[in-house]
N, C-alpha and C positions, 0 to 999 in steps of 0.2 A: 503494499500499499504506499509506504513512504518513498520507495524508489520510483514510483509513478510520479510523484509530484518534484522529486529531485531533478530529473531530466529537464522538464520545460523550465524550471528556475534558472538552471546552468546556462540553456540556450539564451534566455533572456538577459542575464548577466553579460554574456558574450556580446549580444547585439548592442547593448547600451555601452559597453566599453569600446567597441568598434567605432561608434559614432562620436565618443568623447574627445578624440584628438582633434578631429577637424573642427568641432565646435569651439574649442578653446583657442585654437589658432585664428578662427574666424572672428571671435570676440576680441581677441588681442589686436587684430588689424583693423577693426571697425573705427570709421571716424576719418578724420581729414589730417593729413600729414604733409609736412612742408620739407621739400628736399634742401638739405644743407650741404651736401657735397656728393659727387659722383666721381669714384676713383676707377680707372682702368687698371686691371690687376696685371696684365702682362707687362706693363710699363711703370707700375706704381706711381702713376701721374694722376693728380687730381685734375680732371678735366675742366671744372669751373666751379667756383662757389657762386650759387645763384641767387643769394641775397633775398630769399624769400619769394622768387618768382614762379617756381615749379611745385606743383601740388599732386598728391596721390590722395585720392579719396576711395576708401574701401567700405563697401556695404553688402553684407552676406556674402554672395558668390560673385560680385562684380567689383571691378576696379575702374574708376575714371581718372584720367590724367588731365590736369589743367595747368595753363600758362597764365600768369598775370602780367599785364604790360606794367612798364616802370611809370606810366602816367596815371596809376591808381584806379585805372578802370578793373572791373572785376575779371573773373576768369573767362579767357577765350581759348580757342583752339582745344576744345574738350574731347578727349578720345576715350572710348569705352570698351572693355573687353571682360570675359568670363573668366573667373580664377578657378583653376584646379587645385584642390587640397592634396598633393601628391604624398606627404606624410606627415606626421605630427608636427614637424619643423619646417616643412617645405611647401611652397606654392608654385604653381605654374601659370604664366599668363601669356596671351598672344592673341592674334587675329583681332587687332583694334579696329574699331569702327568710329566714324565721325558722330558725335552726339548732335551736332548742329544740323546734319543732313538726315536725321531721323535714322541713323545707323545702317544706311544703305551702302555707303562708299567704304571699301577697306583702306585704312590708311597705309600710305608707303612707308616703308622702314626709315627712310631717310628723315621724316618728320618725327620720328620717335627717338632718335639718337640723342636729343637734348635731355631726354627723361631717362638716359642710361640703358636704353633698350636696342640692342644691336643685332637681334635675331628675331625672326618671325614668332618663335615661340621659346619663352626663357623660363627655366626653373630657378627659383631662388630659395636659398636657405634663409630663414626668417629668426633674428634675434631681437628680442625686445626687453627693453629694461625701463619701465616707467613711462617716460615721457620721451624715450629714444627708440627708433626702430632702424635696424640694418638689415637691408636685403642683399645677399651675396650669391652672385652666381659664378660660373667658371671664368668670367671675362670681366665682371664689373662689381663694385661694391656701392650700394646707394645708402647714403646715411639721410634719414629723416628725423624731424622732431614733431611731436604732436602739436596740432594747431588749434 
């Protein structure tokens, strides 16, 4: 009698634990993040300090990239993509679409370079410490702060 109840309980626990990791990384990423620096790892060169002009917006399974002009106009050049939760500490993103053209046009890769994206699809290791977020791929390290 007891063994009949144990098996469904174990299966339920396994299902909840499988969902747990992606939930926590999703929760950690949620919100608006301001890019502080982008470093190319092959040359150890900081590409540019953006002085608060580039933003990553994370919400659930979506990411939006935004650029703020120096004349204090709000976010322009908005690009949106789906996030894949690859592992408990990794996310993948790619296939960015233009938010201003109703997501119909795929964004050319050259427009994503300023955001530290140099491949059509990039997998990042995620490190978060309170108000700081570090996204590291094979080729780039993007440092962000909570906005």
